[in-house]
DOTORVO-838074 format. One record per residue (C-alpha): x, z, y; residue in one letter. Coordinates in steps of 0.001 Angstrom, whole numbers, plus 500000, padded with zeros to 6 digits. Each point is the difference from the previous one (the first is absolute). Example, Ala and Ser with C-alpha at 12.3 -4.5 7.8 and 13.67 -1.06 7.14 Angstrom:
<rs>
{r {512300, 507800, 495500}, "a"},
{r {501370, 499340, 503440}, "s"},
</rs>
This chain:
<rs>
{r {946460, 611404, 244972}, "x"},
{r {500224, 498964, 503609}, "x"},
{r {499383, 503573, 501084}, "x"},
{r {502661, 501406, 497664}, "x"},
{r {502603, 497683, 501503}, "x"},
{r {498882, 500824, 503520}, "x"},
{r {500772, 503643, 499358}, "x"},
{r {503196, 499544, 498032}, "x"},
{r {502120, 500697, 503091}, "x"},
{r {497606, 502288, 501864}, "x"},
{r {502722, 502537, 500755}, "x"},
{r {501994, 497577, 502136}, "x"},
{r {499244, 497221, 502479}, "x"},
{r {499776, 496445, 498716}, "x"},
{r {502541, 497412, 501093}, "x"},
{r {498448, 497158, 502029}, "x"},
{r {501957, 496828, 499306}, "x"},
{r {499197, 496316, 500040}, "x"},
{r {501629, 497763, 497369}, "x"},
{r {501939, 496772, 500497}, "x"},
{r {502888, 500712, 502330}, "x"},
{r {503541, 498872, 500809}, "x"},
{r {503485, 501508, 499340}, "x"},
{r {501532, 503077, 501676}, "x"},
{r {500696, 499657, 503710}, "x"},
{r {500709, 502194, 503018}, "x"},
{r {497408, 500638, 502688}, "x"},
{r {499824, 501833, 503261}, "x"},
{r {498731, 503500, 499288}, "x"},
{r {498161, 499910, 503333}, "x"},
{r {497622, 497348, 498612}, "x"},
{r {498861, 501844, 496914}, "x"},
{r {497436, 502698, 499246}, "x"},
{r {502362, 502944, 499632}, "x"},
{r {497121, 502367, 499327}, "x"},
{r {499350, 498610, 496509}, "x"},
{r {503313, 498145, 499507}, "x"},
{r {497919, 497226, 498418}, "x"},
{r {499064, 496889, 501933}, "x"},
{r {498197, 497144, 498366}, "x"},
{r {502155, 498508, 497284}, "x"},
{r {503111, 502163, 500302}, "x"},
{r {501212, 503571, 499784}, "x"},
{r {502454, 500741, 502806}, "x"},
{r {502997, 502326, 499652}, "x"},
{r {501365, 500994, 503453}, "x"},
{r {503772, 499742, 500491}, "x"},
{r {501375, 503236, 501458}, "x"},
{r {501307, 499777, 503544}, "x"},
{r {498516, 496547, 500637}, "x"},
{r {496676, 498445, 500888}, "x"},
{r {500096, 497875, 496847}, "x"},
{r {498569, 500379, 496518}, "x"},
{r {500413, 498394, 496592}, "x"},
{r {496771, 498292, 498872}, "x"},
{r {499317, 500141, 496282}, "x"},
{r {497365, 497496, 499037}, "x"},
{r {497655, 501674, 497516}, "x"},
{r {499672, 496964, 497729}, "x"},
{r {503743, 499304, 499986}, "x"},
{r {501531, 503444, 499649}, "x"},
{r {503650, 500241, 498863}, "x"},
{r {500470, 499997, 496227}, "x"},
{r {502859, 502490, 500316}, "x"},
{r {498221, 503220, 500897}, "x"},
{r {503346, 501720, 500589}, "x"},
{r {500428, 497826, 503087}, "x"},
{r {496654, 501229, 501331}, "x"},
{r {500862, 503622, 499226}, "x"},
{r {503368, 499592, 501689}, "x"},
{r {498302, 498695, 503136}, "x"},
{r {497416, 502800, 500041}, "x"},
{r {502675, 502663, 499576}, "x"},
{r {502469, 498488, 502447}, "x"},
{r {497397, 499792, 502762}, "x"},
{r {498317, 503337, 499107}, "x"},
{r {496745, 498066, 499960}, "x"},
{r {496769, 502004, 500256}, "x"},
{r {498776, 501056, 496553}, "x"},
{r {496728, 498228, 500669}, "x"},
{r {501981, 496746, 499781}, "x"},
{r {501375, 501044, 496629}, "x"},
{r {496462, 500422, 498736}, "x"},
{r {498828, 496708, 501519}, "x"},
{r {502809, 498090, 498293}, "x"},
{r {499508, 501765, 496672}, "x"},
{r {496294, 499139, 500005}, "x"},
{r {500718, 496403, 501003}, "x"},
{r {502272, 499658, 496972}, "x"},
{r {497434, 501651, 497724}, "x"},
{r {497205, 497742, 501246}, "x"},
{r {502081, 497054, 498809}, "x"},
{r {500588, 501456, 496550}, "x"},
{r {503576, 501175, 500632}, "x"},
{r {499645, 503513, 498615}, "x"},
{r {503750, 500583, 499567}, "x"},
{r {500555, 499359, 503708}, "x"},
{r {497093, 502290, 500875}, "x"},
{r {501417, 502793, 497843}, "x"},
{r {503525, 499551, 501352}, "x"},
{r {498876, 500482, 503606}, "x"},
{r {497796, 503000, 499284}, "x"},
{r {502473, 501683, 497659}, "x"},
{r {502528, 499940, 502816}, "x"},
{r {497389, 500998, 502582}, "x"},
{r {498854, 502957, 497874}, "x"},
{r {503506, 501235, 499125}, "x"},
{r {501086, 503476, 501213}, "x"},
{r {502720, 498439, 502168}, "x"},
{r {497438, 498255, 502209}, "x"},
{r {499067, 503315, 501665}, "x"},
{r {503514, 500239, 501436}, "x"},
{r {499498, 496784, 501969}, "x"},
{r {496284, 500471, 500802}, "x"},
{r {499586, 503771, 500439}, "x"},
{r {497076, 499665, 502420}, "x"},
{r {498151, 497229, 498143}, "x"},
{r {497982, 502407, 497862}, "x"},
{r {496803, 498024, 499983}, "x"},
{r {501785, 496709, 499279}, "x"},
{r {501872, 501565, 497058}, "x"},
{r {496684, 501351, 498754}, "x"},
{r {498515, 496485, 500179}, "x"},
{r {502852, 498531, 497981}, "x"},
{r {499661, 502587, 497257}, "x"},
{r {496210, 499721, 499847}, "x"},
{r {500191, 496217, 499838}, "x"},
{r {502505, 500198, 497143}, "x"},
{r {497825, 502581, 498256}, "x"},
{r {496945, 497746, 500367}, "x"},
{r {501965, 497181, 498366}, "x"},
{r {500872, 502165, 496978}, "x"},
{r {496437, 501290, 499769}, "x"},
{r {498758, 496407, 499823}, "x"},
{r {502615, 499161, 497360}, "x"},
{r {498900, 502966, 497929}, "x"},
{r {496330, 499062, 500304}, "x"},
{r {500662, 496583, 498490}, "x"},
{r {502546, 501103, 497370}, "x"},
{r {498596, 499958, 496422}, "x"},
{r {502921, 501925, 498505}, "x"},
{r {499503, 503768, 500396}, "x"},
{r {503707, 500843, 500292}, "x"},
{r {500594, 497429, 502727}, "x"},
{r {496740, 500944, 501720}, "x"},
{r {500970, 503680, 500113}, "x"},
{r {503426, 499063, 501324}, "x"},
{r {498481, 498019, 502883}, "x"},
{r {497596, 502828, 500808}, "x"},
{r {502831, 502553, 499908}, "x"},
{r {502027, 497888, 502435}, "x"},
{r {497007, 499765, 502336}, "x"},
{r {499421, 503758, 499850}, "x"},
{r {503665, 500718, 500764}, "x"},
{r {499911, 497749, 503081}, "x"},
{r {496773, 501579, 501250}, "x"},
{r {501418, 503497, 499568}, "x"},
{r {503073, 498977, 501998}, "x"},
{r {497793, 498484, 502699}, "x"},
{r {497893, 503147, 500299}, "x"},
{r {503142, 502117, 500481}, "x"},
{r {501150, 498019, 503051}, "x"},
{r {497440, 501717, 502249}, "x"},
{r {499956, 503304, 498147}, "x"},
{r {503740, 500421, 500515}, "x"},
{r {499661, 499225, 503693}, "x"},
{r {499332, 502224, 502991}, "x"},
{r {497870, 503143, 499488}, "x"},
{r {496318, 499290, 500405}, "x"},
{r {500399, 496303, 499354}, "x"},
{r {496856, 498806, 498218}, "x"},
{r {499921, 498251, 496656}, "x"},
{r {500055, 496191, 500141}, "x"},
{r {496961, 498121, 498735}, "x"},
{r {501704, 497076, 498240}, "x"},
{r {501500, 501913, 497039}, "x"},
{r {496621, 501622, 499312}, "x"},
{r {498340, 496583, 499915}, "x"},
{r {502773, 498722, 497760}, "x"},
{r {499522, 502908, 497608}, "x"},
{r {496257, 499265, 499899}, "x"},
{r {500842, 496405, 499091}, "x"},
{r {502252, 501264, 497206}, "x"},
{r {497405, 502460, 498679}, "x"},
{r {497419, 497244, 499928}, "x"},
{r {502376, 497729, 498066}, "x"},
{r {500555, 502789, 497483}, "x"},
{r {496262, 500358, 499531}, "x"},
{r {499650, 503355, 501753}, "x"},
{r {497265, 498873, 502387}, "x"},
{r {498757, 503507, 500729}, "x"},
{r {503384, 501172, 501300}, "x"},
{r {500490, 496692, 501813}, "x"},
{r {496742, 500430, 501892}, "x"},
{r {500980, 503553, 500962}, "x"},
{r {503237, 498661, 501465}, "x"},
{r {498084, 497367, 501958}, "x"},
{r {497754, 502672, 501491}, "x"},
{r {503116, 502011, 500925}, "x"},
{r {501610, 496931, 501592}, "x"},
{r {497005, 499581, 502309}, "x"},
{r {501096, 503208, 501757}, "x"},
{r {503569, 498772, 500523}, "x"},
{r {501532, 497568, 502482}, "x"},
{r {502003, 496813, 499561}, "x"},
{r {503066, 500639, 502171}, "x"},
{r {497773, 502092, 502250}, "x"},
{r {497277, 497368, 500247}, "x"},
{r {496602, 499541, 498392}, "x"},
{r {500015, 497665, 497018}, "x"},
{r {497217, 498012, 498375}, "x"},
{r {501657, 500064, 496553}, "x"},
{r {498277, 503147, 498581}, "x"},
{r {496575, 498505, 500761}, "x"},
{r {501064, 496802, 498246}, "x"},
{r {501151, 501924, 496958}, "x"},
{r {496666, 501833, 499927}, "x"},
{r {498275, 496635, 500032}, "x"},
{r {502295, 498796, 497233}, "x"},
{r {499022, 502910, 497739}, "x"},
{r {496346, 499121, 500476}, "x"},
{r {500701, 496298, 499442}, "x"},
{r {501719, 500695, 496694}, "x"},
{r {496990, 502036, 498911}, "x"},
{r {497898, 496902, 500710}, "x"},
{r {498261, 501880, 502841}, "x"},
{r {500339, 496925, 502187}, "x"},
{r {497281, 500958, 502473}, "x"},
{r {501586, 503402, 500675}, "x"},
{r {503456, 498444, 500230}, "x"},
{r {498677, 497507, 502548}, "x"},
{r {498728, 502858, 502169}, "x"},
{r {503457, 501624, 499987}, "x"},
{r {501649, 496749, 501042}, "x"},
{r {497543, 499629, 502848}, "x"},
{r {500590, 503609, 500959}, "x"},
{r {503750, 499310, 500059}, "x"},
{r {499442, 496966, 502221}, "x"},
{r {497853, 501985, 502426}, "x"},
{r {502635, 502735, 500208}, "x"},
{r {502859, 497500, 500338}, "x"},
{r {498699, 496762, 501604}, "x"},
{r {503548, 498616, 500061}, "x"},
{r {500530, 500723, 496306}, "x"},
{r {502031, 497440, 498036}, "x"},
{r {498548, 497123, 498014}, "x"},
{r {499938, 502230, 496905}, "x"},
{r {496755, 501575, 501228}, "x"},
{r {498312, 496613, 500271}, "x"},
{r {501308, 499195, 496535}, "x"},
{r {498344, 503116, 498622}, "x"},
{r {496704, 499178, 501706}, "x"},
{r {500120, 496475, 498611}, "x"},
{r {500899, 501181, 496492}, "x"},
{r {497016, 502368, 499912}, "x"},
{r {497622, 497339, 501275}, "x"},
{r {501379, 497568, 497438}, "x"},
{r {499194, 502453, 497187}, "x"},
{r {496551, 500639, 501478}, "x"},
{r {499238, 496284, 499955}, "x"},
{r {499938, 499776, 503795}, "x"},
{r {502120, 496856, 500031}, "x"},
{r {499219, 498771, 503519}, "x"},
{r {500812, 503425, 501480}, "x"},
{r {503150, 500260, 497877}, "x"},
{r {501197, 496618, 501277}, "x"},
{r {499622, 501182, 503594}, "x"},
{r {502046, 503121, 499237}, "x"},
{r {502793, 498000, 498380}, "x"},
{r {500004, 497475, 502835}, "x"},
{r {500351, 502881, 502467}, "x"},
{r {502957, 501296, 497974}, "x"},
{r {501532, 496527, 500168}, "x"},
{r {499590, 499956, 503770}, "x"},
{r {502228, 503109, 500021}, "x"},
{r {502405, 498794, 497298}, "x"},
{r {499689, 496226, 499483}, "x"},
{r {502366, 500004, 497021}, "x"},
{r {498553, 503024, 498192}, "x"},
{r {499767, 498874, 496336}, "x"},
{r {497363, 502588, 499123}, "x"},
{r {497719, 498904, 502835}, "x"},
{r {500477, 496359, 499019}, "x"},
{r {499116, 500811, 496406}, "x"},
{r {496974, 502051, 501071}, "x"},
{r {498726, 497160, 502186}, "x"},
{r {500442, 497599, 497081}, "x"},
{r {498008, 502218, 497636}, "x"},
{r {497260, 500523, 502599}, "x"},
{r {499639, 496236, 500417}, "x"},
{r {500087, 499236, 496263}, "x"},
{r {497695, 502830, 498901}, "x"},
{r {497643, 499374, 502894}, "x"},
{r {499705, 496357, 499015}, "x"},
{r {499235, 500774, 496372}, "x"},
{r {496423, 500814, 498939}, "x"},
{r {501578, 502468, 497560}, "x"},
{r {501979, 501870, 502655}, "x"},
{r {503138, 501533, 498501}, "x"},
{r {498842, 499464, 496404}, "x"},
{r {502887, 498232, 498241}, "x"},
{r {498014, 499415, 496783}, "x"},
{r {497719, 497246, 501343}, "x"},
{r {501735, 496949, 501407}, "x"},
{r {498352, 499276, 503332}, "x"},
{r {499415, 496623, 501488}, "x"},
{r {498263, 498436, 502927}, "x"},
{r {496919, 497908, 499662}, "x"},
{r {497060, 498568, 501819}, "x"},
{r {499619, 500648, 503688}, "x"},
{r {502558, 502810, 500008}, "x"},
{r {502835, 497944, 498463}, "x"},
{r {501519, 499050, 503365}, "x"},
{r {500105, 503613, 501197}, "x"},
{r {501313, 501120, 496613}, "x"},
{r {502796, 497421, 499970}, "x"},
{r {500975, 500893, 503571}, "x"},
{r {500178, 503721, 499202}, "x"},
{r {502069, 499368, 496880}, "x"},
{r {502360, 497793, 501990}, "x"},
{r {500472, 502739, 502625}, "x"},
{r {500550, 502563, 497265}, "x"},
{r {502679, 497879, 498333}, "x"},
{r {501730, 499469, 503352}, "x"},
{r {500155, 503768, 500491}, "x"},
{r {501369, 500370, 496448}, "x"},
{r {502678, 497414, 500673}, "x"},
{r {501051, 501772, 503188}, "x"},
{r {500091, 503357, 498186}, "x"},
{r {502187, 498538, 497260}, "x"},
{r {502379, 498387, 502496}, "x"},
{r {500429, 503293, 501854}, "x"},
{r {500540, 502075, 496858}, "x"},
{r {500320, 497944, 496792}, "x"},
{r {500649, 503178, 497978}, "x"},
{r {496731, 501695, 500976}, "x"},
{r {498359, 500672, 496604}, "x"},
{r {496462, 500079, 501406}, "x"},
{r {500475, 496588, 501601}, "x"},
{r {501482, 498591, 496813}, "x"},
{r {497027, 501245, 497956}, "x"},
{r {497541, 498504, 502502}, "x"},
{r {501809, 496662, 499818}, "x"},
{r {500031, 500186, 496210}, "x"},
{r {496201, 500367, 500017}, "x"},
{r {499761, 496848, 502105}, "x"},
{r {502211, 498048, 497592}, "x"},
{r {497977, 501337, 497079}, "x"},
{r {496900, 498334, 501443}, "x"},
{r {502104, 496878, 500634}, "x"},
{r {501049, 500025, 496298}, "x"},
{r {503708, 500230, 500871}, "x"},
{r {501207, 502332, 497261}, "x"},
{r {503683, 499486, 500828}, "x"},
{r {499481, 501250, 503561}, "x"},
{r {498053, 502998, 498685}, "x"},
{r {502874, 500877, 497667}, "x"},
{r {502685, 499674, 502683}, "x"},
{r {498100, 502100, 502533}, "x"},
{r {499163, 502849, 497627}, "x"},
{r {502926, 500213, 497580}, "x"},
{r {502090, 502582, 501877}, "x"},
{r {496912, 501985, 501020}, "x"},
{r {498784, 500439, 496416}, "x"},
{r {503523, 500977, 498939}, "x"},
{r {500170, 502580, 502786}, "x"},
{r {503155, 498455, 501434}, "x"},
{r {500984, 500592, 503616}, "x"},
{r {500958, 497500, 502654}, "x"},
{r {497733, 500871, 502891}, "x"},
{r {499796, 502572, 502745}, "x"},
{r {497334, 501821, 497999}, "x"},
{r {499747, 500034, 496205}, "x"},
{r {496757, 498994, 498333}, "x"},
{r {497575, 502798, 499190}, "x"},
{r {498595, 500352, 496503}, "x"},
{r {496724, 498544, 501273}, "x"},
{r {501755, 496891, 501301}, "x"},
{r {501913, 499680, 496742}, "x"},
{r {496684, 500278, 498156}, "x"},
{r {498452, 497295, 502184}, "x"},
{r {503022, 497750, 499465}, "x"},
{r {499761, 500495, 496242}, "x"},
{r {496270, 499236, 500154}, "x"},
{r {500565, 496716, 501858}, "x"},
{r {502616, 498986, 497421}, "x"},
{r {497537, 500902, 497258}, "x"},
{r {497306, 497783, 501552}, "x"},
{r {502481, 497117, 500154}, "x"},
{r {500902, 500449, 496319}, "x"},
{r {496297, 500296, 499161}, "x"},
{r {499260, 496705, 501776}, "x"},
{r {502739, 498330, 497980}, "x"},
{r {498510, 501262, 496732}, "x"},
{r {502835, 502432, 499222}, "x"},
{r {497775, 502900, 498929}, "x"},
{r {502855, 502092, 498580}, "x"},
{r {501922, 499950, 503282}, "x"},
{r {496821, 500545, 501986}, "x"},
{r {499024, 503006, 497902}, "x"},
{r {503471, 501550, 500381}, "x"},
{r {499995, 499525, 503776}, "x"},
{r {496444, 501320, 500372}, "x"},
{r {501024, 503113, 498053}, "x"},
{r {503103, 500427, 502172}, "x"},
{r {497883, 499753, 503138}, "x"},
{r {497554, 502609, 498694}, "x"},
{r {502841, 502375, 499120}, "x"},
{r {501720, 499631, 503367}, "x"},
{r {496885, 501165, 501867}, "x"},
{r {497170, 501581, 498047}, "x"},
{r {497678, 499713, 503018}, "x"},
{r {500394, 496201, 500056}, "x"},
{r {496949, 498744, 498094}, "x"},
{r {500502, 496226, 500230}, "x"},
{r {502218, 499802, 496864}, "x"},
{r {497098, 501400, 497963}, "x"},
{r {498077, 496775, 500598}, "x"},
{r {502922, 497902, 498818}, "x"},
{r {500364, 502166, 496911}, "x"},
{r {496270, 499594, 499309}, "x"},
{r {500343, 496221, 500151}, "x"},
{r {503064, 499995, 497735}, "x"},
{r {498314, 502328, 497487}, "x"},
{r {496907, 497795, 500000}, "x"},
{r {502127, 496912, 499366}, "x"},
{r {501688, 501798, 497096}, "x"},
{r {496631, 500965, 498514}, "x"},
{r {500357, 503736, 500667}, "x"},
{r {496537, 500512, 501461}, "x"},
{r {500171, 503788, 499891}, "x"},
{r {503195, 500207, 502082}, "x"},
{r {498693, 497297, 502331}, "x"},
{r {496878, 502059, 500623}, "x"},
{r {502003, 503100, 500913}, "x"},
{r {502140, 498091, 502497}, "x"},
{r {497011, 498123, 501436}, "x"},
{r {498181, 503287, 500624}, "x"},
{r {502957, 501270, 502021}, "x"},
{r {500239, 496747, 501947}, "x"},
{r {496260, 500013, 500784}, "x"},
{r {500197, 503553, 501336}, "x"},
{r {502726, 498912, 502433}, "x"},
{r {498630, 496539, 500875}, "x"},
{r {496194, 500145, 499744}, "x"},
{r {499604, 497042, 502373}, "x"},
{r {502377, 497652, 498194}, "x"},
{r {498220, 497059, 498374}, "x"},
{r {502822, 499509, 497475}, "x"},
{r {500004, 503642, 498949}, "x"},
{r {496214, 500292, 499755}, "x"},
{r {499840, 496763, 498019}, "x"},
{r {502498, 501168, 497369}, "x"},
{r {498449, 503465, 499922}, "x"},
{r {496500, 498608, 499404}, "x"},
{r {501239, 497624, 497307}, "x"},
{r {501774, 502804, 498140}, "x"},
{r {496877, 502146, 500155}, "x"},
{r {498022, 497181, 498396}, "x"},
{r {502628, 499511, 497269}, "x"},
{r {499973, 503710, 499235}, "x"},
{r {496178, 500129, 500049}, "x"},
{r {499767, 497020, 497655}, "x"},
{r {502306, 501747, 497542}, "x"},
{r {497930, 503197, 500160}, "x"},
{r {496782, 498050, 499531}, "x"},
{r {501286, 498205, 496922}, "x"},
{r {501371, 503240, 498561}, "x"},
{r {496537, 501572, 500447}, "x"},
{r {498346, 497195, 498072}, "x"},
{r {498818, 497938, 502920}, "x"},
{r {500954, 496543, 501224}, "x"},
{r {502437, 498870, 502654}, "x"},
{r {497304, 500701, 502587}, "x"},
{r {497677, 502828, 498994}, "x"},
{r {497258, 501951, 501663}, "x"},
{r {499051, 503607, 499501}, "x"},
{r {501726, 502447, 497663}, "x"},
{r {502275, 497345, 498493}, "x"},
{r {501345, 499040, 503428}, "x"},
{r {502480, 501706, 502282}, "x"},
{r {497248, 501979, 501698}, "x"},
{r {497897, 499076, 502997}, "x"},
{r {502042, 502163, 502357}, "x"},
{r {503348, 498518, 498981}, "x"},
{r {498591, 496471, 499914}, "x"},
{r {498674, 500480, 503534}, "x"},
{r {503464, 501102, 501207}, "x"},
{r {501605, 496983, 498316}, "x"},
{r {497378, 497730, 501545}, "x"},
{r {500752, 501380, 503471}, "x"},
{r {503687, 499136, 499621}, "x"},
{r {499315, 496531, 498610}, "x"},
{r {497419, 499261, 502695}, "x"},
{r {502608, 500622, 502693}, "x"},
{r {502469, 497761, 498174}, "x"},
{r {497435, 497226, 499529}, "x"},
{r {498845, 500174, 503623}, "x"},
{r {503619, 499811, 501215}, "x"},
{r {500634, 496768, 498067}, "x"},
{r {497019, 497667, 499559}, "x"},
{r {502030, 497786, 497657}, "x"},
{r {500656, 502817, 497499}, "x"},
{r {497199, 499112, 497580}, "x"},
{r {501501, 502153, 497244}, "x"},
{r {499502, 503040, 502226}, "x"},
{r {496305, 498982, 500383}, "x"},
{r {499580, 499836, 496243}, "x"},
{r {501666, 503395, 499491}, "x"},
{r {497832, 501367, 502796}, "x"},
{r {496948, 498750, 498104}, "x"},
{r {501212, 501807, 496865}, "x"},
{r {500402, 503276, 501912}, "x"},
{r {496603, 499652, 501698}, "x"},
{r {498380, 499261, 496672}, "x"},
{r {501547, 503120, 498545}, "x"},
{r {498731, 501987, 502972}, "x"},
{r {496476, 498712, 499416}, "x"},
{r {499858, 497934, 503217}, "x"},
{r {498624, 496885, 498289}, "x"},
{r {498932, 498006, 503050}, "x"},
{r {503388, 500408, 501671}, "x"},
{r {501771, 499268, 496725}, "x"},
{r {498075, 496750, 499683}, "x"},
{r {500920, 499007, 503550}, "x"},
{r {503678, 500729, 499337}, "x"},
{r {499928, 497954, 496801}, "x"},
{r {498354, 497083, 501808}, "x"},
{r {502674, 499997, 502719}, "x"},
{r {502755, 500432, 497433}, "x"},
{r {498697, 497158, 497857}, "x"},
{r {501080, 497587, 502716}, "x"},
{r {503599, 500681, 499068}, "x"},
{r {499699, 498580, 496486}, "x"},
{r {499822, 501540, 496557}, "x"},
{r {501599, 503366, 499223}, "x"},
{r {503124, 499774, 497922}, "x"},
</rs>
């Protein structure tokens, strides 16, 4: 999720703004960074014919966007400023203001006033197209989704014509090709999207080399779960462009996070933060690296981790650092769906169901409100967290519905299968529980919780088969489940029993499986250890 957000605006530069600022004021234009027109906490609009500028504080932008547009038009402000202001509004959830600025900036009339600003007009159109592509990606309704995609395609076609209609021999601009690749990917045409990325690598970004095609190549590999290969492309991009933006470090960190290299991922995210201290994606990545690195289960959300023994101090310190990063990420961008889901997981462990509901409600519904809409995967994760909260509260009907919604939103997301197995088991549907548990075990073979439920269900099913064949609850030989199957069940239960010494029921079920497999000495030992937990009930 972090990586998806990092690439949501890959076609255009990010705006670098620091929150908490004061009202509009005038400044000497000589004191500001006129190269980027962004300095610290304000965006500066130069006043024609003077050495002064109007400073628009990014966290206190005017509510009346017409006033801002009037100022931009009156002063013939560089189009890069238009884009900076539009993105500042969008980052704060003011989509109408964002659209108003870019609709004016992308209108046919703008060419009359900025005839030589071809690249800047291209940037505006590609940024607007990227926005509509993201809207379409998150839109569940097909008609609305197609409408957003059509709008994006129209803007990209207009952007590509700016250079083509220029002087003879003028080369095609790279940005529209990248934008079209983004659109093709959103529409599910990954093959054509990758072809466009390869074509973009042979083009220039306003006559200069650009790291973006390499990043898109890495993104394709990342989405295929080829995290090692994606990591190599990010490193290749960094070698080719040592001054590349923080996005490259974000990609490196995201790959290392998925590979379980939490310490290395943290370093990458911290380096990104040294370049962009208020980057919400880097803050979120650092938080996840700290939290997953502290947990003995890594990024497994099915087992609730906790410190203990000699490592408890280090664990508590890492969790505290992770939560501080999460808090900073939320303060910078409270609409970031990935940050909200991560916070919801924290409040789930803290048994604060109300906080979980508030953080995930709009994400599950697919509602907007942020600079980047939630992906289906994030919506699935949000639904899963809500399901776990309902499950904890004993509301099995709500939990089952939310688990099913999560599974439908992203078929590759296996965690809901475990929840569905638990709900089915509680409802007495052992057959359905077994099917879901099998899927969960395939995805989370190291999870104690998953292996425990899986082993228990195998024993329940084996008992039923044994009784149906004329044997007892625990049978040996032809009346049993079969030595091979019993041995597999025993392997699962042994891992569960070893992971939790207090789970005496697992020891007793392990003894049953070992007995069925003909391993009498080991079965006896398991029974002896399990007997310490009291009588079976």
